[in-house]
C-alpha positions in Angstrom: 4.8 -10.7 25.4 7.0 -13.2 23.6 7.0 -13.0 19.8 8.2 -15.8 17.6 9.2 -15.1 14.0 7.1 -17.4 11.7 7.6 -16.0 8.3 7.9 -13.0 5.9 5.7 -11.5 3.3 6.8 -12.1 -0.3 3.8 -10.6 -2.2 0.6 -8.6 -1.5 -2.5 -8.5 -3.6 -4.2 -5.3 -2.7 -7.4 -5.8 -4.7 -8.2 -9.0 -2.6 -6.4 -8.2 0.6 -4.2 -11.3 0.5 -0.6 -11.7 1.4 1.8 -14.5 0.4 3.7 -15.6 3.5 6.9 -17.7 3.2 6.6 -19.8 6.3 9.7 -20.2 8.5 7.9 -22.0 11.5 4.6 -23.7 11.9 1.5 -21.6 11.6 -2.2 -22.6 11.9 -5.7 -21.3 11.7 -6.6 -19.5 15.0 -3.0 -18.4 15.7 -2.7 -14.7 16.8 0.0 -13.0 14.7 1.6 -9.6 14.3 2.8 -8.3 11.0 5.6 -5.7 11.3 7.8 -3.7 8.9 9.0 -0.2 8.2 5.5 1.3 8.0 3.4 -1.8 9.0 2.4 -2.9 12.4 -0.9 -4.7 13.3 -2.2 -7.8 14.9 -4.8 -10.3 13.7 -5.9 -13.8 14.1 -5.2 -16.2 11.2 -8.6 -16.9 9.7 -7.8 -18.6 6.4 -4.8 -19.9 4.5 -4.5 -21.4 1.1 -1.8 -23.3 -0.9 -2.5 -23.5 -4.7 -6.2 -22.4 -4.1 -6.7 -25.2 -1.6 -7.7 -24.3 1.9 -5.4 -25.6 4.6 -5.6 -25.6 8.4 -1.8 -25.6 9.1 1.4 -24.6 7.3 4.9 -25.8 7.9 8.4 -24.4 7.3 9.1 -23.9 3.6 5.4 -23.5 2.6 4.3 -20.4 0.7 0.7 -19.7 1.7 -1.9 -17.1 0.8 -3.4 -15.5 3.8 -6.2 -12.9 4.1 -4.8 -9.9 6.0 -6.7 -7.1 7.8 -4.4 -4.3 6.6 -2.0 -3.5 3.7 1.4 -5.2 4.0 4.6 -4.9 2.0 7.2 -7.4 0.8 9.7 -8.4 3.5 7.4 -7.4 6.3 7.9 -10.0 9.1 5.2 -12.2 10.5 5.4 -13.0 14.2 3.3 -15.5 16.2 2.1 -13.9 19.5 
């Protein structure tokens, strides 16, 4: 399976299960991703993304997006597109 790095986690809000992803390559709703770090490793499908509380369908390099995540993540965990 080929993995492409698409971003990294900058913040995690545990109460709402949302991570802030600094996007390094294009990412869109429906993409299958893997989030990996020292103690983190899980896969999920991107179901929602927001920028400044506005829902978006796609993010591009340089964006910081809020994304609902299925499990706890930590800053500097890496996001890969599968």
